[in-house]
N, C-alpha and C positions, 0 to 999 in steps of 0.2 A: 138749570135744575140741579146740576151736580154740586152747587154751593150748599144745597140743603142737606146733603148726605151727612156731613159731620155734625150738623146741628140736630138733625133727627136722631142720629146715633147717640149723641151725648144726652139728649132729652130722654130717650128710652133707657139709657144706662142709669141716669139719675133716678128715674121712676123705679127701675128694678132695684137699685140700692135701697131706696126708701121702702119698698115693698117687702124685700126678702130678708133684711137684717132683723134679727130678733135676739133675745137674751141668750139663747143656746149657742148660736153661731157667732155672737159678738166676741167671744173669747178668741176666735180664730181670725175674724175679718176686720175688726176695728183696730186701726193703727194706734199704738200707744196703749190701748187697753190690753192688747194681746201680750205686751211685754211687761205688764205690771205684775208684781208679786201678789199672792193671795190676800195678804193683809192690805195692800194698796187697793185691790179690787173691792174689798169690804168698805173702804172709805169712799169709794166712788159711787155716786147715785146713778147706777146704770138704768134703772127703770125710767126715771124721768128724763135722763139723757136720751134714751132711745125714742121716747115720745117726741122730743125736740128734733132729734136727728132724722127720724123718719118723715116727719111733717116738713122739715126743711128741704129734704131732697125731693119729695113729691111736689112741693111748691116750685122748687127750682126747675124741675122738668118742664113745667108749664110757663113760668115767668121768663126763663131764658129763651124759650122758643118764641114767645110773644115779643120780646125785645128785639130778637133777630128779625122777625117778620115785619114789625113796624119800621125798623131802621132800613130794611130792604125795600119797603114801599117808598120811603123818603129818599134814600141815597143811591141805591142800585149797586155799584161796583164792589170795592173792597171794604168800604166803611161799615156795612152791616156786620161783617166778621170781626172787625176791630171793636166795635161797640159790644158785640156779644162776648168776645174774649175778655174785655175789660170788666164787664158785668160779672162773668163767671169768677174771675179772679177776686173781685171785691166781695162776692158772696161767700167764697171759701174763707177769706180772711175773717169775715163776719162770723162764720161758723166756728172757727178756731177761737176767736175772742169770746163769744157767748158760751162756748163749751167749758170754759174755765170755771164757771160757777157750779158745775156739777161735781167738782172735786172737793169733798168735805174737808 
C-alpha cells in the first residue's frame, strides 16, 4: 500500500495545480511567466494558456493515477513506478512543447 502514497500525492498535487492557478496568481506561480517583463507578458496569451494549463493538470491527475493502477495490476513490483515516472516525464515535455504556441 505504501507504493500508492507518492502516486496519490502527485495526483492530488496535479489536481490542486489545475484548480488553484488563475490569472491573478499566475504572475507569481508560473515559472517563466513570473520572470517576463510587462511587455513580454502583453505578448503572451495568458487566458488561453491557463485554459490549456488547467485542463492539462486536471487530466494528468487522473490519467497518471490510472496508468499506475493498470500497470500495478499487470506487473506488481517496481515496474508500475517506472511506467508512471516515464509517463509523467513525457507529459511534462508535451506541456512545454505545446505551451510554445501561446507566446505571440
